[in-house]
N, C-alpha and C positions, 0 to 999 in steps of 0.2 A: 670960123663957122659962118654958114651963109644959108639963105633960104633955098630949098631944093625945088626943082622942076620935076614933075612926075617922070619926064623922059630922061632925066639925069640920074635917077636912082637905079642902082645895080644891086645885086646880091653881094653881101659882104660890107656894104656901106654902114657906117655907124651914124646914127640919127639922134637927135634930141627931140623928144616929144613933150610938149608943155600944153598949157591951156590953149594956145592958138590952134593946134590941129584938131583937138577935142577937149571938151570940158571935164572928161573923166580924169585928166592929169592934174591933180592939185600941185604937184611938185614936178619939176622936169625929170623926165625919165630917160636914161640912156638905152639905146635900142639898137641891135644889129639886124640889118634887113636880110631875110632870105629871098624874098621876091615880092613884086607888086602883084597882087592876084588879079587875073583877067576876068574880073566880074563887072557886070553892068550896075552903075551906081548913079547917084545923083551928080551933076555937073560940079566939078571942084572937089569932090570926095573919091577915095579909093580904099580898098582893102589892102593891108599889108601884112605879111607874114615873117616872123622873126623871133629874136629873143630879147627879152629884157635883160639888161646888163647890170652887175654890181659895180662898185667903186673900181675894181681892179680890172674891169671890162671882161669879166668872166660871165657866161651864160647863167641865168638864174631860173628863168621860166620861158617856155615857148608861148607865144601869143599871137593871135590874129586880131587886127585892129581896123576899125573904120575910122578913117581920119581925113581931114581936110589938107590936101597936099601943100596948099599955100603956106601953112603954118610949121611944116616940117623943117627942121634945121639939120643940114648935113655937116657932121663934124668932119674937119680936115685931117687927113692922116699925115704924120710926118713921112718924109722921104726915105727914112730908114726904119719904117714900121717893122720889118722882119728883125732888125737888130734888137728890138724891145722884147721879143718873145723869149721868155726864160727857157734856157736849154738844160739846165741841170735837173737831175731827178727823174725826169720823164723818159730819157732815153737810157738811163742807167738800168741795166737788166741783170746786174750782178745779184747774187743772193744777199739778203738783208744782213746777215752776220758778216759777210765780206765787205760790204759797203761801210758798216759800222767800224770794222777794223781799219779800213783805210782812212776814215774820217778822224779817228783816235790818233792814228800815226801822224796824219797831217797837222793835227792841233798840237801834238807834242813837240813838233818841229819848230 
């Protein structure tokens, strides 16, 4: 993790927001950035748009936040980030009964 520069932030970046960027964060909050909003603000501050994340990095709530970008921490992504995305279940379009039967057969083996 490292401090972020406003010019380094891109949509999809995962950030850590704590008390440094804004006093509203009592505990560190993981956040997935959609965009830095092009609004005129005070020097050193910016509006960001994105999603607050749960511990499994799933989106919980969309939020627009006013933060000091000096305090924003950018989480480094592993080089194999795509390998960590669970593939099972989401792409399985078979009827539920058919999937259950396949699971039962696999468990019996």
